[in-house]
C-alpha positions in Angstrom: 19.4 93.3 -99.4 18.8 89.6 -100.2 22.5 89.0 -100.3 23.0 90.6 -96.9 20.3 88.6 -95.3 21.8 85.4 -96.7 25.2 86.3 -95.4 23.7 87.1 -91.9 21.8 83.8 -91.8 24.8 81.8 -92.9 27.1 83.3 -90.3 24.4 82.7 -87.6 23.9 79.1 -88.6 27.8 78.6 -88.7 28.2 80.1 -85.3 25.3 78.0 -83.8 26.8 74.8 -85.2 30.3 75.8 -83.9 29.2 76.6 -80.4 27.0 73.6 -80.2 29.8 71.3 -81.3 32.2 73.0 -78.8 29.7 72.4 -76.0 29.3 68.8 -76.8 33.0 68.0 -77.4 34.3 69.8 -74.4 34.9 67.3 -71.5 33.7 69.8 -68.8 30.6 70.8 -70.6 27.3 70.1 -68.8 25.4 70.0 -72.0 27.8 67.4 -73.4 27.5 65.2 -70.3 23.6 65.4 -70.5 23.6 64.6 -74.2 25.9 61.6 -73.7 23.8 60.4 -70.9 20.5 60.7 -72.9 21.9 59.3 -76.2 24.9 57.2 -76.2 25.2 55.7 -72.7 21.9 53.9 -72.4 22.2 52.4 -75.8 25.7 51.0 -75.0 24.5 49.7 -71.6 21.5 47.9 -73.2 23.6 46.4 -75.9 26.4 45.2 -73.6 24.2 44.2 -70.7 25.3 40.7 -69.4 23.0 37.8 -70.4 22.5 36.9 -66.7 20.9 40.3 -66.1 18.6 39.9 -69.1 17.7 36.4 -68.0 16.8 37.5 -64.4 14.6 40.2 -65.9 12.8 37.7 -68.0 12.4 35.2 -65.1 11.3 37.7 -62.6 7.7 38.1 -63.8 7.5 34.3 -64.2 8.5 33.7 -60.6 5.7 35.9 -59.4 3.0 34.1 -61.4 2.5 31.3 -58.8 0.4 32.3 -55.8 2.7 31.4 -52.8 2.4 32.0 -49.2 5.2 33.2 -46.9 5.6 29.6 -45.5 6.0 28.2 -49.0 8.6 30.8 -49.9 10.5 30.1 -46.7 10.5 26.3 -47.3 11.5 26.8 -50.9 14.3 29.1 -49.8 15.5 26.4 -47.2 15.4 23.7 -50.0 17.6 25.9 -52.3 20.1 26.6 -49.5 20.3 22.8 -48.8 21.1 22.3 -52.5 23.9 24.9 -52.3 21.9 27.7 -54.1 22.2 30.6 -51.6 21.7 33.7 -53.7 18.3 35.4 -53.9 18.1 35.1 -57.7 18.0 31.3 -57.5 14.5 31.6 -55.9 13.3 33.5 -59.0 15.0 30.9 -61.2 13.2 28.1 -59.5 9.8 29.5 -59.4 10.1 30.8 -63.0 11.3 27.3 -64.2 8.1 25.9 -62.6 5.8 28.3 -64.4 7.8 27.7 -67.6 7.4 23.9 -67.4 3.6 24.3 -66.7 3.1 26.4 -69.7 5.3 24.0 -71.8 3.3 21.0 -70.6 0.0 22.8 -71.4 1.3 23.6 -74.9 2.4 20.0 -75.5 -1.0 18.7 -74.3 -2.8 21.1 -76.7 -0.5 20.1 -79.5 -1.0 16.4 -79.0 -4.8 16.2 -78.4 -6.1 19.7 -78.6 -8.7 20.4 -76.0 -10.4 16.9 -76.2 -8.3 15.1 -73.6 -8.8 16.5 -70.2 -6.3 14.0 -68.6 -3.4 15.5 -70.8 -4.5 19.0 -70.2 -4.4 18.4 -66.4 -1.6 15.8 -66.2 1.2 17.4 -68.2 1.0 20.8 -66.6 0.9 19.1 -63.2 4.0 17.1 -64.3 5.7 20.3 -65.3 5.0 21.7 -61.8 6.6 18.7 -60.2 9.7 18.3 -62.5 11.7 21.3 -61.0 10.9 20.2 -57.4 12.1 16.7 -58.3 15.3 18.0 -59.7 15.8 20.2 -56.6 15.3 17.2 -54.3 17.8 15.2 -56.3 20.3 18.0 -56.0 19.8 18.1 -52.2 20.3 14.4 -51.9 23.5 14.5 -53.9 24.9 17.3 -51.9 24.0 15.7 -48.7 25.7 12.5 -49.8 28.9 14.4 -50.8 29.0 16.1 -47.3 28.3 12.7 -45.6 31.2 11.1 -47.4 33.6 13.9 -46.7 32.8 14.4 -43.0 35.1 11.6 -41.6 38.1 13.0 -43.3 37.2 16.5 -42.1 37.0 15.3 -38.6 40.4 13.6 -38.8 42.0 16.8 -40.0 40.2 18.7 -37.3 41.5 16.4 -34.6 45.1 16.8 -36.0 44.7 20.7 -35.9 43.2 20.7 -32.4 45.9 18.4 -31.1 48.5 20.7 -32.7 47.3 23.6 -30.6 44.7 25.4 -32.7 41.4 26.4 -31.4 38.3 24.9 -32.8 37.4 28.0 -34.9 40.9 28.2 -36.4 40.9 24.4 -37.0 37.7 24.6 -38.9 39.0 27.4 -41.0 42.2 25.5 -41.8 40.3 22.3 -42.6 37.9 24.2 -44.8 40.9 25.5 -46.8 42.5 22.0 -47.1 39.3 20.4 -48.2 38.5 23.1 -50.9 39.3 20.8 -53.8 38.5 17.3 -52.3 35.2 18.2 -50.6 34.0 21.7 -51.8 30.6 21.5 -50.2 31.8 20.8 -46.8 34.6 23.4 -47.2 32.0 26.0 -48.0 30.0 25.1 -44.9 33.0 25.4 -42.6 33.8 28.7 -44.3 30.3 30.0 -43.6 30.5 28.9 -40.0 33.7 30.9 -39.6 32.2 34.0 -41.3 29.2 33.8 -38.9 31.4 33.6 -35.8 33.5 36.5 -37.0 30.4 38.5 -37.5 29.6 38.0 -33.8 27.3 35.0 -33.6 27.9 32.4 -30.9 29.6 29.3 -31.9 26.5 27.2 -31.0 24.2 29.3 -33.2 26.7 29.2 -36.1 26.9 25.4 -35.8 23.1 25.1 -35.6 22.8 27.2 -38.8 25.2 24.8 -40.5 22.8 22.0 -39.6 19.8 23.9 -41.1 21.8 24.6 -44.3 22.8 21.0 -44.9 20.1 18.9 -43.4 22.5 16.0 -42.8 22.0 13.8 -39.7 25.7 13.2 -39.3 26.2 17.1 -39.1 23.4 17.3 -36.6 25.0 14.7 -34.3 28.4 16.3 -34.7 27.1 19.7 -33.8 25.4 18.2 -30.8 28.6 16.6 -29.7 30.5 19.9 -30.1 28.0 22.0 -28.2 28.0 19.4 -25.4 31.7 19.3 -25.3 32.0 23.1 -25.2 29.4 23.3 -22.5 30.9 20.7 -20.1 34.6 21.5 -20.9 35.7 18.0 -22.0 38.4 17.3 -24.5 37.4 18.4 -28.1 40.0 16.1 -29.8 38.8 13.0 -27.9 35.2 13.8 -28.7 36.0 14.4 -32.4 37.9 11.1 -32.6 35.1 9.1 -31.1 32.6 10.7 -33.3 34.8 10.1 -36.4 35.0 6.4 -35.5 31.2 6.2 -35.1 30.7 7.9 -38.4 32.9 5.4 -40.1 31.1 2.6 -38.4 27.8 4.0 -39.5 29.0 4.4 -43.1 30.2 0.8 -43.1 26.8 -0.4 -41.8 25.0 1.6 -44.5 27.1 0.1 -47.1 26.4 -3.4 -45.8 22.7 -2.6 -45.7 22.8 -1.5 -49.4 24.7 -4.7 -50.2 22.0 -6.7 -48.5 19.3 -5.0 -50.5 21.0 -5.8 -53.7 19.6 -9.3 -53.9 16.0 -8.0 -53.5 16.6 -5.2 -56.0 17.9 -7.7 -58.6 14.7 -9.8 -58.6 12.5 -7.5 -60.8 15.2 -7.1 -63.6 15.7 -10.8 -63.6 12.0 -11.5 -63.9 11.4 -9.0 -66.6 14.6 -9.1 -68.7 15.7 -12.8 -68.1 12.7 -15.0 -67.2 10.2 -13.6 -69.7 12.6 -14.0 -72.7 13.7 -17.4 -71.4 10.0 -18.5 -71.5 9.5 -17.0 -74.9 12.6 -19.0 -76.2 11.8 -22.2 -74.6 8.0 -22.4 -74.7 7.4 -20.3 -77.7 8.4 -22.8 -80.4 6.3 -25.5 -78.7 3.2 -23.2 -78.6 3.6 -22.3 -82.3 3.9 -26.0 -83.2 0.9 -26.9 -81.2 -1.1 -24.0 -82.8 -0.1 -25.2 -86.3 -1.1 -28.8 -85.4 -4.5 -27.8 -84.2 -5.3 -25.4 -87.0 -4.2 -28.0 -89.6 -6.8 -30.6 -88.4 
């Protein structure tokens, strides 16, 4: 009786293992698909998830720590677009970096003086809050300078394309392709203008959006000239040629202005690093000798 019961239990267990294994291994099995989804697939996905996704997941709660209004978020988004950071995740990166630097400044202040120095406890977190904005403003100025320097060349190429028979939209698209390596920022802006016009936006609205994305005064004047030319039906090539000459004149005047400021800017370094050491070298030995003479008496 015990032997028969053992044989029945063994056969039952063997059959259960066999059918369970067959259900898991069979590609069309629903049970196998559910088991793979519950067991294997999430583990592989978590292990091989890209670093950028994990970084975004870590920065997302930090980006929501600052109490910001809708106007602050809109202004920050505009600054990021002017810096060339157009994706939505860049806003989380920026706000999260501000929170990170605030916490880092607070930890440094506590590590230096503990809780005894109120100026460090307030000053270093405030400095950490300002540092990301300073870096962002610097990125905006650098990008605007690159666009400003590449604009006359882009206008010359646009004049050539328009005089060759291309429409303004096609000319901007071609110029954007040609300037992809020399002036990538300006090329991206021309490409976005063409995408907006293909999507159905009027040309004037697409050009004004380019002004908002760059914040460059030369682009603003160019867009005004193009809209006025399109409205009154004058020659686009002539308008672009005149505007290109005016941009080169303005750039030369800015260079002359910077050269004229060089003399004034050189005064503080000369006073600090040349005049003061010169006084020490010339007057110092005499003062030392006079001091020795007075103390000897």
